A tleap script that builds the chain and sets N, CA, C and O, in Angstrom:
source leaprc.protein.ff14SB
mol = sequence {
  NMET LEU GLU SER LEU ALA CYS ALA LEU GLU
  THR LEU SER VAL GLU GLU ARG GLN ILE ILE
  GLU ILE ARG TYR TRP GLN GLN LYS PRO LEU
  LYS ALA ALA ALA PHE ILE THR GLY LEU SER
  TYR GLY ALA VAL LYS LEU ARG HIE ARG SER
  ALA LEU GLU LYS LEU ARG VAL TYR MET GLN
  ALA VAL CCYS
}
set mol.1.N position { 92.029 -52.099 12.499 }
set mol.1.CA position { 91.114 -52.244 11.380 }
set mol.1.C position { 91.218 -51.053 10.423 }
set mol.1.O position { 91.232 -51.233 9.205 }
set mol.2.N position { 91.292 -49.840 10.976 }
set mol.2.CA position { 91.402 -48.661 10.119 }
set mol.2.C position { 92.715 -48.646 9.357 }
set mol.2.O position { 92.772 -48.185 8.217 }
set mol.3.N position { 93.774 -49.151 9.987 }
set mol.3.CA position { 95.058 -49.239 9.313 }
set mol.3.C position { 94.973 -50.178 8.115 }
set mol.3.O position { 95.516 -49.885 7.050 }
set mol.4.N position { 94.299 -51.293 8.290 }
set mol.4.CA position { 94.120 -52.250 7.198 }
set mol.4.C position { 93.302 -51.636 6.073 }
set mol.4.O position { 93.603 -51.849 4.899 }
set mol.5.N position { 92.282 -50.885 6.419 }
set mol.5.CA position { 91.462 -50.230 5.407 }
set mol.5.C position { 92.283 -49.198 4.644 }
set mol.5.O position { 92.162 -49.088 3.424 }
set mol.6.N position { 93.112 -48.446 5.346 }
set mol.6.CA position { 93.973 -47.455 4.689 }
set mol.6.C position { 94.917 -48.146 3.708 }
set mol.6.O position { 95.135 -47.655 2.600 }
set mol.7.N position { 95.473 -49.279 4.116 }
set mol.7.CA position { 96.355 -50.048 3.223 }
set mol.7.C position { 95.570 -50.587 2.028 }
set mol.7.O position { 96.067 -50.587 0.902 }
set mol.8.N position { 94.361 -51.040 2.273 }
set mol.8.CA position { 93.527 -51.562 1.191 }
set mol.8.C position { 93.209 -50.473 0.176 }
set mol.8.O position { 93.214 -50.726 -1.029 }
set mol.9.N position { 92.936 -49.275 0.650 }
set mol.9.CA position { 92.644 -48.159 -0.260 }
set mol.9.C position { 93.839 -47.837 -1.144 }
set mol.9.O position { 93.671 -47.393 -2.280 }
set mol.10.N position { 95.041 -48.058 -0.631 }
set mol.10.CA position { 96.256 -47.802 -1.403 }
set mol.10.C position { 96.369 -48.743 -2.607 }
set mol.10.O position { 97.046 -48.420 -3.583 }
set mol.11.N position { 95.709 -49.902 -2.542 }
set mol.11.CA position { 95.795 -50.868 -3.637 }
set mol.11.C position { 94.907 -50.487 -4.813 }
set mol.11.O position { 95.048 -51.042 -5.903 }
set mol.12.N position { 93.994 -49.544 -4.603 }
set mol.12.CA position { 93.074 -49.138 -5.662 }
set mol.12.C position { 93.736 -48.169 -6.629 }
set mol.12.O position { 94.705 -47.493 -6.282 }
set mol.13.N position { 93.208 -48.108 -7.839 }
set mol.13.CA position { 93.669 -47.099 -8.794 }
set mol.13.C position { 93.212 -45.728 -8.300 }
set mol.13.O position { 92.354 -45.631 -7.422 }
set mol.14.N position { 93.779 -44.692 -8.859 }
set mol.14.CA position { 93.412 -43.326 -8.466 }
set mol.14.C position { 91.923 -43.080 -8.705 }
set mol.14.O position { 91.247 -42.493 -7.860 }
set mol.15.N position { 91.415 -43.524 -9.843 }
set mol.15.CA position { 89.991 -43.323 -10.152 }
set mol.15.C position { 89.099 -44.082 -9.177 }
set mol.15.O position { 88.103 -43.545 -8.695 }
set mol.16.N position { 89.457 -45.333 -8.888 }
set mol.16.CA position { 88.650 -46.123 -7.951 }
set mol.16.C position { 88.649 -45.488 -6.568 }
set mol.16.O position { 87.603 -45.391 -5.926 }
set mol.17.N position { 89.815 -45.058 -6.109 }
set mol.17.CA position { 89.920 -44.430 -4.792 }
set mol.17.C position { 89.093 -43.140 -4.742 }
set mol.17.O position { 88.414 -42.867 -3.752 }
set mol.18.N position { 89.160 -42.358 -5.813 }
set mol.18.CA position { 88.398 -41.112 -5.863 }
set mol.18.C position { 86.898 -41.386 -5.779 }
set mol.18.O position { 86.177 -40.679 -5.075 }
set mol.19.N position { 86.430 -42.397 -6.486 }
set mol.19.CA position { 85.003 -42.740 -6.461 }
set mol.19.C position { 84.591 -43.198 -5.066 }
set mol.19.O position { 83.527 -42.813 -4.582 }
set mol.20.N position { 85.416 -44.012 -4.415 }
set mol.20.CA position { 85.119 -44.466 -3.053 }
set mol.20.C position { 85.081 -43.273 -2.100 }
set mol.20.O position { 84.199 -43.187 -1.245 }
set mol.21.N position { 86.023 -42.369 -2.243 }
set mol.21.CA position { 86.049 -41.186 -1.376 }
set mol.21.C position { 84.817 -40.321 -1.586 }
set mol.21.O position { 84.221 -39.853 -0.616 }
set mol.22.N position { 84.427 -40.102 -2.828 }
set mol.22.CA position { 83.236 -39.291 -3.110 }
set mol.22.C position { 81.995 -39.978 -2.547 }
set mol.22.O position { 81.149 -39.335 -1.926 }
set mol.23.N position { 81.893 -41.288 -2.770 }
set mol.23.CA position { 80.690 -42.010 -2.359 }
set mol.23.C position { 80.551 -42.115 -0.843 }
set mol.23.O position { 79.467 -41.891 -0.304 }
set mol.24.N position { 81.641 -42.455 -0.150 }
set mol.24.CA position { 81.521 -42.766 1.277 }
set mol.24.C position { 81.992 -41.658 2.205 }
set mol.24.O position { 81.385 -41.458 3.257 }
set mol.25.N position { 83.044 -40.932 1.861 }
set mol.25.CA position { 83.490 -39.856 2.744 }
set mol.25.C position { 82.685 -38.581 2.516 }
set mol.25.O position { 82.316 -37.888 3.464 }
set mol.26.N position { 82.418 -38.282 1.248 }
set mol.26.CA position { 81.613 -37.091 0.954 }
set mol.26.C position { 80.121 -37.409 0.950 }
set mol.26.O position { 79.290 -36.504 0.880 }
set mol.27.N position { 79.787 -38.685 1.024 }
set mol.27.CA position { 78.401 -39.171 1.063 }
set mol.27.C position { 77.557 -38.657 -0.100 }
set mol.27.O position { 76.429 -38.199 0.081 }
set mol.28.N position { 78.128 -38.746 -1.282 }
set mol.28.CA position { 77.423 -38.323 -2.488 }
set mol.28.C position { 77.039 -39.556 -3.303 }
set mol.28.O position { 77.723 -40.577 -3.237 }
set mol.29.N position { 75.967 -39.474 -4.059 }
set mol.29.CA position { 75.560 -40.618 -4.889 }
set mol.29.C position { 76.522 -40.823 -6.061 }
set mol.29.O position { 77.330 -39.950 -6.377 }
set mol.30.N position { 76.420 -41.972 -6.688 }
set mol.30.CA position { 77.304 -42.277 -7.812 }
set mol.30.C position { 77.104 -41.316 -8.984 }
set mol.30.O position { 78.045 -41.045 -9.729 }
set mol.31.N position { 75.901 -40.808 -9.148 }
set mol.31.CA position { 75.672 -39.825 -10.219 }
set mol.31.C position { 76.504 -38.567 -9.978 }
set mol.31.O position { 77.022 -37.974 -10.924 }
set mol.32.N position { 76.632 -38.162 -8.728 }
set mol.32.CA position { 77.475 -37.005 -8.401 }
set mol.32.C position { 78.934 -37.338 -8.655 }
set mol.32.O position { 79.691 -36.492 -9.130 }
set mol.33.N position { 79.335 -38.565 -8.340 }
set mol.33.CA position { 80.712 -38.995 -8.594 }
set mol.33.C position { 81.008 -38.955 -10.090 }
set mol.33.O position { 82.108 -38.588 -10.503 }
set mol.34.N position { 80.032 -39.330 -10.888 }
set mol.34.CA position { 80.201 -39.279 -12.341 }
set mol.34.C position { 80.410 -37.844 -12.794 }
set mol.34.O position { 81.291 -37.569 -13.608 }
set mol.35.N position { 79.618 -36.944 -12.280 }
set mol.35.CA position { 79.739 -35.534 -12.645 }
set mol.35.C position { 81.095 -34.976 -12.209 }
set mol.35.O position { 81.755 -34.282 -12.984 }
set mol.36.N position { 81.511 -35.269 -10.991 }
set mol.36.CA position { 82.765 -34.747 -10.442 }
set mol.36.C position { 83.970 -35.282 -11.207 }
set mol.36.O position { 84.905 -34.536 -11.498 }
set mol.37.N position { 83.949 -36.574 -11.533 }
set mol.37.CA position { 85.092 -37.187 -12.200 }
set mol.37.C position { 85.091 -36.994 -13.712 }
set mol.37.O position { 86.119 -37.167 -14.368 }
set mol.38.N position { 83.944 -36.638 -14.256 }
set mol.38.CA position { 83.845 -36.480 -15.700 }
set mol.38.C position { 83.689 -37.808 -16.432 }
set mol.38.O position { 83.826 -37.869 -17.653 }
set mol.39.N position { 83.404 -38.861 -15.688 }
set mol.39.CA position { 83.174 -40.181 -16.276 }
set mol.39.C position { 81.677 -40.395 -16.458 }
set mol.39.O position { 80.861 -39.711 -15.840 }
set mol.40.N position { 81.326 -41.347 -17.309 }
set mol.40.CA position { 79.916 -41.681 -17.460 }
set mol.40.C position { 79.434 -42.396 -16.199 }
set mol.40.O position { 80.233 -42.949 -15.444 }
set mol.41.N position { 78.137 -42.379 -15.982 }
set mol.41.CA position { 77.552 -43.045 -14.828 }
set mol.41.C position { 77.864 -44.541 -14.867 }
set mol.41.O position { 78.172 -45.141 -13.837 }
set mol.42.N position { 77.785 -45.140 -16.051 }
set mol.42.CA position { 78.084 -46.559 -16.190 }
set mol.42.C position { 79.528 -46.883 -15.818 }
set mol.42.O position { 79.792 -47.889 -15.160 }
set mol.43.N position { 80.456 -46.033 -16.238 }
set mol.43.CA position { 81.872 -46.239 -15.905 }
set mol.43.C position { 82.095 -46.121 -14.403 }
set mol.43.O position { 82.870 -46.881 -13.823 }
set mol.44.N position { 81.421 -45.179 -13.786 }
set mol.44.CA position { 81.554 -45.000 -12.334 }
set mol.44.C position { 80.990 -46.217 -11.599 }
set mol.44.O position { 81.589 -46.687 -10.631 }
set mol.45.N position { 79.840 -46.731 -12.053 }
set mol.45.CA position { 79.265 -47.918 -11.420 }
set mol.45.C position { 80.215 -49.110 -11.512 }
set mol.45.O position { 80.388 -49.840 -10.536 }
set mol.46.N position { 80.827 -49.311 -12.670 }
set mol.46.CA position { 81.754 -50.426 -12.846 }
set mol.46.C position { 82.992 -50.263 -11.966 }
set mol.46.O position { 83.426 -51.225 -11.331 }
set mol.47.N position { 83.558 -49.072 -11.920 }
set mol.47.CA position { 84.745 -48.837 -11.098 }
set mol.47.C position { 84.417 -48.950 -9.609 }
set mol.47.O position { 85.234 -49.428 -8.823 }
set mol.48.N position { 83.225 -48.510 -9.230 }
set mol.48.CA position { 82.789 -48.604 -7.844 }
set mol.48.C position { 82.679 -50.075 -7.437 }
set mol.48.O position { 83.181 -50.469 -6.384 }
set mol.49.N position { 82.038 -50.866 -8.253 }
set mol.49.CA position { 81.880 -52.296 -7.971 }
set mol.49.C position { 83.236 -52.990 -7.912 }
set mol.49.O position { 83.479 -53.818 -7.033 }
set mol.50.N position { 84.114 -52.651 -8.847 }
set mol.50.CA position { 85.453 -53.236 -8.874 }
set mol.50.C position { 86.239 -52.858 -7.624 }
set mol.50.O position { 86.914 -53.699 -7.031 }
set mol.51.N position { 86.149 -51.599 -7.229 }
set mol.51.CA position { 86.871 -51.126 -6.041 }
set mol.51.C position { 86.370 -51.842 -4.788 }
set mol.51.O position { 87.173 -52.265 -3.957 }
set mol.52.N position { 85.063 -51.981 -4.645 }
set mol.52.CA position { 84.511 -52.660 -3.472 }
set mol.52.C position { 84.958 -54.119 -3.423 }
set mol.52.O position { 85.252 -54.647 -2.350 }
set mol.53.N position { 85.007 -54.765 -4.581 }
set mol.53.CA position { 85.456 -56.159 -4.625 }
set mol.53.C position { 86.933 -56.257 -4.225 }
set mol.53.O position { 87.308 -57.149 -3.463 }
set mol.54.N position { 87.768 -55.348 -4.732 }
set mol.54.CA position { 89.185 -55.351 -4.363 }
set mol.54.C position { 89.359 -55.119 -2.864 }
set mol.54.O position { 90.184 -55.771 -2.225 }
set mol.55.N position { 88.584 -54.193 -2.306 }
set mol.55.CA position { 88.667 -53.927 -0.872 }
set mol.55.C position { 88.225 -55.144 -0.069 }
set mol.55.O position { 88.844 -55.482 0.940 }
set mol.56.N position { 87.160 -55.802 -0.511 }
set mol.56.CA position { 86.666 -56.990 0.180 }
set mol.56.C position { 87.718 -58.094 0.192 }
set mol.56.O position { 87.981 -58.696 1.232 }
set mol.57.N position { 88.314 -58.355 -0.961 }
set mol.57.CA position { 89.323 -59.409 -1.067 }
set mol.57.C position { 90.528 -59.071 -0.195 }
set mol.57.O position { 91.038 -59.937 0.516 }
set mol.58.N position { 90.981 -57.836 -0.241 }
set mol.58.CA position { 92.126 -57.420 0.552 }
set mol.58.C position { 91.849 -57.576 2.052 }
set mol.58.O position { 92.679 -58.102 2.794 }
set mol.59.N position { 90.686 -57.116 2.480 }
set mol.59.CA position { 90.351 -57.168 3.900 }
set mol.59.C position { 90.182 -58.617 4.378 }
set mol.59.O position { 90.532 -58.926 5.517 }
set mol.60.N position { 89.662 -59.494 3.546 }
set mol.60.CA position { 89.538 -60.900 3.931 }
set mol.60.C position { 90.912 -61.548 4.073 }
set mol.60.O position { 91.122 -62.385 4.951 }
set mol.61.N position { 91.834 -61.161 3.215 }
set mol.61.CA position { 93.178 -61.734 3.269 }
set mol.61.C position { 93.935 -61.258 4.487 }
set mol.61.O position { 94.719 -62.013 5.062 }
set mol.62.N position { 93.719 -60.029 4.888 }
set mol.62.CA position { 94.444 -59.438 6.015 }
set mol.62.C position { 93.824 -59.831 7.348 }
set mol.62.O position { 94.548 -60.098 8.306 }
set mol.63.N position { 92.526 -59.871 7.426 }
set mol.63.CA position { 91.846 -60.114 8.707 }
set mol.63.C position { 91.636 -61.562 9.013 }
set mol.63.O position { 91.077 -61.897 10.057 }
savepdb mol mol.pdb
quit
């Protein structure tokens, strides 16, 4: 399962992957991700939602 997740993360853009890493590995809120990345909060929310959808679709196809 972790191998599949690692492969799924590879399908994301650099920005999407960075936001996912900040949100879930560093356990920071999206507002912190916005500050760290220099993107607006709205842009981070959209990229976060897009990344989660891509991960969901990838994991459903693999599993």
